[in-house]
N, C-alpha and C positions, 0 to 999 in steps of 0.2 A: 499931786499924786502922792509926792513924800508926805503929806501930813495924813494921807487917807490910812496910813500904818500897814499897808501893802509892800513887801520887797519890788523894786523893779527887777525886772529878768530881760537880761540881753539874750536873745538866742542867736546862737553863731554858730556856723558849721565848722569853724577852724578849732583845732584840738588845743587845748590850754593845758600845758606840763607845769607842774610845780617844781622849784628847786628845792633843794633841802634847806632849811633855814641855819643862819650862822649865831649861835650862842655868843653874845659879846662879854657876858660877864655873869656870876653868880655873886647873890648876897648873904651873909649868913650874921647881918649886924643883929637881927632879932633870935632869941633863941627859939629850939625848935621848928625853926622855919626857914626854907631858902627861896629869894626872891629871883628869878628867871628873867634876865634881859637878852632880847635877841632883836635881829633885825626883820622887818616886815619883808614878807613873800610877795611879790606881784600874782594876783588872781586867787590867793589864799582867802578863807571866809573864815575862818579859824584856824588855832593851834592846837594841837594833841600833845600833852607833855607826859612823859613818863620820868621815873624814877628807879634808882636799884641800889641795893649794897654789894660792894664788891663784885662778885660771879654771880650772885643771888637772880631770881626772876625778876624781870620789868613790872612797875606796878604802876597804875593809872593816876595821874593826878588831875586828868579833866582834861575837860576841850575848855580851850579859853576864846573869846570872841576876840579880843586883839592883842596887841604886844606888849600891851598898858597892865601893869598890877597883876602880873602872874606869880601866885607865891604857893609854895609848898609847905603845908602845914603836915603838924601832928609828929615829926621826926626827935631820933634820939640826940640828944647832944654829945660830942665826942664820935659819931660816926660819920665817915665818908661816904658820901652819895654821888652815884651818878646820874646826871640831867641828860635826855634827848629830847629833841622836838620835832614833830611834821607837820605840815600845811595841810588843813583840810580844802577841800574846793576843787578847782581844776578839773580835766575832764575824765580823769581818774580816781576821785574823791579825795584820795590821799595822797601826797608829795614824797620824798623819801626821810629819812631820818637825818639828823644831823649828827655832825659828830656829838661824843659823848663828852660833857665836860664834868669832873668831878672838884669838890669843896666839903671839907669837913663842915656839918652842922655843930655850932654852939648851945 
């Protein structure tokens, strides 16, 4: 079944509620970008990442299929960015947003 290229779908009547992800760190070692590290959330199929500067509007950084290699690119060096993440999946499509973590881009 897995070699066919189709996803395995398990139908369940139980409600799957996602919890907010925990951002374990941001990495500014590469100029103009931030790496995002987080703990996986049970039941999440992907992760929706957003960022902002100060009290500005949240900007989408995309939906990532897993917790590995999440990188926000095209940022301005010397600017402080806030990052938040939420899980995608479960019974309600999206989980709650994580706490905002901030770091200055190099």
